[in-house]
N, C-alpha and C positions, 0 to 999 in steps of 0.2 A: 625409525621415527621416534621422535623423544616428544615430551610435552614440558613447556616451559611456562610457567605461571608469570605472567607480567603485570605488575602492580605500579599505575600511576594515574595520578588524577588528572591528567591531561590527556584527552582521548588523541590529540594528534601525535604523541609520543608513544602512546599505546599502538596506533595504526603503523607508526614508522617501523616498531619492533616486530608486530606481527607480520610485516611486508618482508622482513629480511629471515625471519623465522620459516616463513612458507617458501622461501628463496632456497633455504637449507633443507627442505622438506618436513621441517619439525611441526607441530602444532602449538598455538598460542591458547592460553585460558588467561582471560583478563579479569582484572580487579581494579577498582577506582580508589581504594585506601587499606589500610593493613588490616582492619576488621573484616572487612570482605575477602581479603586474602587468605586468612586464618580459616574461614569457613571452607573455603574452596579448597585448602589443601587438607584439610580434615577427612573431606569427602573423596576426593580423590588425589593421592598423594603425587606431587609432580616430580619430573627428573631434575628440574633446576628452577631458580626463582630470580627475576631481574627487577628488582624493585626501587623506584624513586624514593629520596630520602625524606624531602619535605612534603607531608601530604595532610590534609584534614584528618581528625579523629586519631586513628593510631599511624604512627607515621613509620618510615622505613627502618628505622633504626631500631624501635621498638619491635616491629614485626620478624627484624632478623634475630634480635634477642628472644623472642618468645618461641621462634621455630626452633631455635638451637637449644632452649632448654626442655623441649619435649623430645622423648625418644623416639617416637614414630617420624620426627622431622628433623631431627638434630643432623643428619647426614647429607641432607639436601644441599648441593652447591648454590651459593648465593651471590650475585652481583649487585651493587649499588650503581645507580644512575643519578646524576646531578647536575644541575646547572647555577648550583648557587655556592657549592664549596670548591677550594683549592685542593691542590694534592697534599698539602701540609694539612689542611682542616681536616679533609675526610679519611686519610690514612689512618690515623690514632682511633677513629669510629670504627672503622671497618674492620680492623684488628681486634677491636674489642668484642665483637660480635661474631667474629669467624668468617668474615667476609673477605676473600682474597682480590677480586678484581672489582674495577670501578670503572663506569662507563660516564665521561665528561660531557655533557651537552654543550652544543650541539656536535654531534659525533658522527665522522664518516662512516660510511657502510660499512668498510672493509676493517676498520677497529671495533665496529660492534659484531661483525661475523667471526673476529678473531676471539673475541671474548666469549661469544656463545659456543665456538669450537672448543675454548679453553674449559669452561662451566662443564659441557656434556663430553670431554675426552675427545679431542681431534680425529684420534686413529681411528675409534670405534664407532662414534655416532654421527660425526659430520662428514658432508661432503665436501669437496675442496672450497677454499675460498678463493677470492680474487686471484690471491698471489698463487693458489694451488691451481686455479683455473689456467694461469700464465705457464705453470710448469707443467700442467698435463698436457698442453698445447705444445710446450717445447718437447715433451717426450714423444707427442705423436708425430711430430715434425721429424724428429731423429727417425723413429721408427719407419716414418714415410720414407726418410732417405735412404735407410739401411735395405728398404723392401722395393726402392725404385719407383716410389709414389710420385708423380708430377709434381713440380713446385707449386704450379698453378693452384692444385687442389688444396697445397699446404697454405698458400695465401689466403685463400677462400675461407679456410677454417679460422684463422686469426682474425679476418674482416668480421666475420660471423659472431666470433666472441666478444670482439670490442663493440660491436653494435649493440649486442645483447645486454653488456655491460653498460654502456652508456644510456639504454633506455630505460634500463633498473635506476641508475643513479637518477636522471631525468625527473622519473616517477617519484622516487624518495624526496628530491627536493622540491617539488611540486607539493608534497603531502605535509611537508614540514615546514614550507614558507623559508626556506633556505637556499645557500647559493654559494658558490667558492668565489674566492678573490687571489689574485697573485702581484706583488708587487714587483714593477719592473723600475728597479732604482737607477739605470741607466738614463731611462727616457722620462723618469719623474712620474711615472702613471701607475695608477691601481687598474689593473684590467679584473674586470669581473665576470661571471658567468653569466649566461644569457638570462638563466631564471632571477639572479640576483638583480640584474639590470633591471627586468620588468619590475620587480617588486618594488623598487625604487623609483619606478617611472623615469629612468635617465634616457637621454637619447643616444646615447653610445655606451658601449661595454669599457671603452678606456676612459678614465676619468684622470684628470691632471690631479697631482697631490694639493695645490692652491685651490682647486675648486671644491675637494672633499674636506679641506679645512672649514670652508665658509658654511658647508652644509651640517658639521657636527656640531653639536651643542657646546658652547665654549666652557661648559662646567665638565665635561666628559673628554674634550679634545686632548688634555694635558695627559690625562690618565692612558689613554688609547697611545699618544706619542711615546710615553714612557714604556708600556708594556711591549711594543712595537722595538722599541730600541733596545731593550732588555733582551729579546728574542734574537735581534739581529746578531748582538754581541756573544750571548752565552748559547744559544741555540734551544734554550729551555721552554718547552710551551707555556702560552698564558691565555688569559680568558679577559675579557671585559664587556661589560654592559654598555652600550653609547646611545645617546638619541641623535638620529639623522633626519634631516629633511628633504623629501623628496622634491620634484620638480613642481608640484602643486601646492608644495606649504604643509604636507602632512608629514607629522612627525613620525617616524617609526621607532620604535624600541629594538633594539639589536643586541643579541649575544654575538659576540665576534671572538673567534678563537685566532691566535696567531702563532704559526709553528715554521720550522725549518724544513726544506726538501731532506727525503732521505737519499739514500746513496744513489739511487736510480734516477733522479732528477737533478742532483747537484753535478755539474761537471769540475772535473778538477782545472785549479787556476782561475775559476770566476768569483766572483762575489757572491757570498752566502745568498739562497733562494728562501724568501720568505712569503709564506702563503696561510691561508685560514678559510674558515668557514663562519658564515654570519647567518644568523636564523632571527627572522622576525619574530618577536614576542610582545608585541603591542597588544593584541587580544588578551593573551595570558596575564600580562601588568595590569591591564585595565580591569580585568575580571577579580584577581587578586586586591587590588586597592580596592572595588567596589564590596568584596567580601569583608576587608579589614572594617570599612566605613560601616557596613552592616551589623558587624559585630560590637563595633564601638556604640553605634546607636542602641542596639539590643541590650548590651549590657548597662547603659544609662537606664533606659527604660525598665531594666528588671530593677535596679537600685532604687529608683522612684517606687516601683510596685510593693519591693520589701518595706521600705521606709514607711509606706503608706499602712500596710499592714502590720507591723511590728508596733506602730504608734497605737493601735487600739488595745494591743494586749498590755497587761501590767509590766512595768519597766522594773519594780522590784516586787519581793513575795514578802508577808508579814512574818515578824518572829513570833513562834509559839511556844509558851512553856511545856515541856516535855514531849515535843514533836518537833519535826523538821519537815520543809516543804520544798519540792524541787518541781522545776518544769523544763520543759524543752520545745520549741518550735523549730521545723526543719522544712523548708521551701523545696518543692522538687525542681530540679534544673530542667534547663530548656524550657522554660514555661514562662509566658509574660500575662498571664490572667492574675488577677488579686486571689490570694489566697482566702478560702472562706472558713477555715478551722480555727479554732480558738482554746485556749487555757484560760483560766480567769481564778484567781486567788484573792480573797478580799476578808478584810476582818470585820465583823459585824456586831451588832449588840450583845452585851453578855460576854465578850471575847471571845465568842463562836468564831470559826472559820467557815466561809464560803467558798468551795471549790466545785468548781465547772468544767467541763470539757464539752465541746461541739462542734459541729459544721451546720453551714447553710447550704444546701444543696438546690441547685437550680441555674440557669444561664448567669456566666461568670459575672457581669456588671452589676445586674440586680441583685445577685446575691451577696456580692461584695458589700455594696452599698446599705444592705439590712444587716450588716453584721452588726455595726457600732449600736444602733438602736436598741439592737435586740440585748446586747449585753447591758446598756444602760438601765432598760427596765429589769432585767434579770436582778441588777445589784438592788435597784430600787425597792422591787417586791421583797428581796431578803431582808434588808433593814426594815420593813413593816411587818412581816411575817415569816419568822426563821423557819419554815416548814418546807421541804422539798416538795412533797408531794403538791400541796396547795399552791405554792409557787408555779410549778409546771401548769397545773392547772387555769391558773389566771393567767398566764404568759400565754398559754394556748389559746384562750379567746381572744386575747389581743391581737393574736396574729393571723386568725383563722379569718380570711376575706379581706386581709390587709396587705399579705403579701403577693409580691408581683407574679403573674403568669404560675410558671408550674413550681415555684420555689418553696420549699418546706426545711424544717429545722429537726436535727437530731441533738441530742444532748445528754449528758449526765450531770445531775447535781447534788452534791453531798455538802452537808453542813455537820461541823465536827465540834464537838463540846470538850475543849482540854481538861475541864474540871472533873468530868464524869468519865472520859474516854469513849464516851457514845457518838455513834455517827448514825446520820439519817439517811438515805439514797434514795432516790428516784430517777427512774430512766425513761426517756421521751424517744424510742426508738435507735437508740443509741447502741453501738457496739459495747457489749455488757462488761464492765471493769471487773478487777479481779482484787480479792484480799487474802494475803499471804500471813499466816500466823506461825510463827517459830515452834518448833517442836525439840526438846531436850535432847541433844544427842541423834538427830534424824535430820531426815529431809524435811522443810518447811511444809506446811499443809497449804494448799492452796484452792480456793473456792472462786469460782465465777457466779458472780451475782446476776443472775438470769433473770430475775423479775424485771418486766419493763413495760411500759405502754406505747400508743400510737406516736409517730414523730408528731411535732408540733405543727399548727397551721392547717391540717387536714379536715378533722372533725371537730366542730365548734365546740360539742357537748362531751367531748373526752374528756374522762376522768384518770387521775393517775394515784397509785398507792406509793407509800414509803416504805423502805426497808430498813429497819434498826437493827445496829449489830454494836457489839463492844469490843473496841481495838485495845487487845492487852499490850504489855510491852513487847515491843520490836515488831509489832504489826506493821503490814504495809497495805495501803489501798492505793491502785494504779489505774487512773482512767486514761484514754487515749483515742484518738480518731483512727479510721480503718486505715488512713494512709501509711501509718506505721507498719502495719501488718499484711496488708493485701500487697501482691507482687503480680504483675501480669504475665510473668513467665512462668508462674508455680499454681498448682490447683488450689482453689480455695480450700479444700478440704483440710490442709495443713494450717490454714490461720489460726485455727481454734486453739493449737498445741504451742503454736510458736511463741507468743507471748507468755505464758506460765513457764516455759522451760527457761525462757531469756531473763525472766524476774529471778529465777531461783539461781541461775549461774551467775547473774551480776551480785545477787547477794553473797555469794561464795566468793568471788572475786574480791569484793570489799572486806569480808570478814578475813580471807587469806591476807590480804596487805597489812589490816589492822585487826587483829583479834578481839578487841573491846575499844570500839569507838564510839565516840557520841553518834547519833545518826545523822549523816549528811544527805538528805534526800535529793540533792541537785546531783551530786556523784553518782548517786543511784539512778536517777532519772536519766543522766548523760550515760551511763554503762549499760541501762536497759536498751537505750537506742543502738548503741553499738553490738549487742549481743544479737538483736534483731535483725539489723541491715547488715552486720558483718562486713563493714566498711563501703557498703554500697550506697548510693544516693535511694532515696525513697520513688516510688512512681507517681506519687502524689504527695502534696503538703502532709506532714506529719507533726501531731501534736501528742505530748505525754504529760501527766500531772500526776505529782507522787506525795502523799502524806505518809510520814514513818515515824513510829511512835519510839520514844526512848526505852531502852531497856529495862530502866527502874523507873518509869513512869507508872 
């Protein structure tokens, strides 16, 4: 018995393959997308993989490529299954990632069984398929004749085998909402299987061609006639998707295959026999359209949310003699709530620079609504009194008792004087900023500015103190929100070291590209984000603001 990993976002398709694998005596391990399949394959290596191509998240093509790229899974045989691609489209994709076999939906059970046998090695792992069953029965009949076994016993074996196969085929058609059809060209009829007749709610399994034309959607009729004609003339199998109305007027979306009979069904000197399988995918298509509509609506809402949040942030940063300013806001994906983190850089009295990074914590809508007035108050207070400690004390008194519910605010405020190089920093419960000072011929020194007070809005009488520093030539001040450093999948213990190392690496990268550049804090801020996240998206909205003094300042 072998274990086959079945990957398909359609539960019906997974059930179909599981049924056929069970018929072979194999075990099916199931996943609904490529990401889940990778996790299963790493926990227990399957003997083979059958994967749908078009799936949400990680699709079948990327799954096959990733399995081939890993030494532990590169040897596993893989087959694609698809209802969307034709031979010419899928074969180059399959070859590109080492996939030999392709199952075209809707597939006949015999074709799927043959593919399974080819994947696993028909001689060593698989039991006989339907053709093998007949061969086995024929061998048994020959042996029976040679041993004198009665002919009635042999006939009964054939009948039992045929009945068993018919039961399995009927179960498969019911499970996959499919059925077969045959073209009777001489009578001008399409002969449907009982299951397909019942699916379309037709009174008879024999349908005249002119009646069928009346039930097929006009836009699909020409395509259906074209592929049927091509198959009739060339014998090349084809697929089409058509809409057909049943007797109650309900429209069914069908994937229809069109094939010619093999040598066993095709008699000499007779017209070519055309047949196929039709699968009802109405519910699947409805779900796909609903999913696309939901995605479109989600992206529209996300664009509106991002536009609202970015409108609160400064559109441009001021120019400062002897220093450079940079800032990055990065929204977390797959979220519709309005971000509540901010960065702000403003020029205030005396050509000094106000730099703040903060976050409003609390329920999404009240917190987001509070962000704009908090920023406005912070800017106004800074113009009146450019002292970060007194500014935070004053802002805290304003917010205490006025913030909704359990909302509070954390922030770092720095005021930089370009004439003296001095900077004063005050912290209200926010992740500590860091200062990087260059050292000749060595790794820059990194200092975490750990002095901080409580968050704003919690204690009306809280007092805050400022930390006065001098930023020498080439010094970097970096403030950020915890969305940059916190990762849900990693322990919090590593957060304290992640940012300092990232800033040092970012400075080294920029120095390697341009040994004596004027400081470009925007490049540095973007490089810090890349170093910290490593190309991943943040788990929460992330802000970072950087002040970088020139080497000769």
